[in-house]
N, C-alpha and C positions, 0 to 999 in steps of 0.2 A: 046184281045192283045195278042200275045205271045211273051214268054221270049227267047231269044238267049240263047242258053247253050254253055258253054266254057268248053271243057274238056282237063285237064292239065296232065301230067304226074306227079305221086307223087313227083320223083325227082325233076322236074322243081318246083313244088309246094312249097317244102320245100325251094329250092334256093330263090326262089322270095320272101316267108317270112323272109329267112334271110337278102336278100338285102333291104326289107321293114326295118326290125330291124336296119340295117346299117343306111340306111337313118334318121331314125327318130333319132338315136343316134347323128349323125352330125348335125341335125336340133337341137337337144337339147343343143349341144356345141357350135354352134352359137347364140344361144339366150343367152347363158350364157356369150359369149363374148360380145356379144352387150350390154349386162347388165354390166359388167365391164366397158365397154368404156365409157358408159352412167355414170357411178359413177366417174370414172375418169376426165371426162368433168365438172361435178358437181363441184367437188374438184378444179378443176383448174379455174373454173368459180369464185366461192369463193376466192380462193387466188389473182386472178387477181383484184378482187373488193377490197379486202383488199389494195392492193398495191395503187390502186388508192386514197383511202380514207387517206393512210399514206401519199401520194404524195401531196394530196390536203391539208392536216394539215400542212407538211412541206412547203408548198407554202404560206401559210397564216402567218405562223411564221417568214418566211423571209420577208413578207409584212410589217410585225408589227415591225421588227427589221430595215428594211430600212426606213420605217416612222420615227421611233425613230433617227436613224443618221441623218435623213435629219432635223430634227427640232434642234438639237445638233448643226449643222453647219449654220443654221440660227439665 
C-alpha cells in the first residue's frame, strides 16, 4: 500500500492550523452555549413543575372550601 503525500506551502500550513484553531474555538463556544441552554431548560422545567404543584394545591383548597360552603347551605 502506498501513501499519498501532500505538499503544502508553509504559509498555507500555518493558515490552515490557524483556521483549525478558530474552528475548535467555535466548537468549544457552541458546546458551552448548549450547556447553558440545557441548564436554563432544566431550571425552567423545575419552575413549571413547582407552578403545577402550587396550582394543584390551590385547586384542592378551593375544592375543600367549596365542599364546606355547600354543607353550610344544606
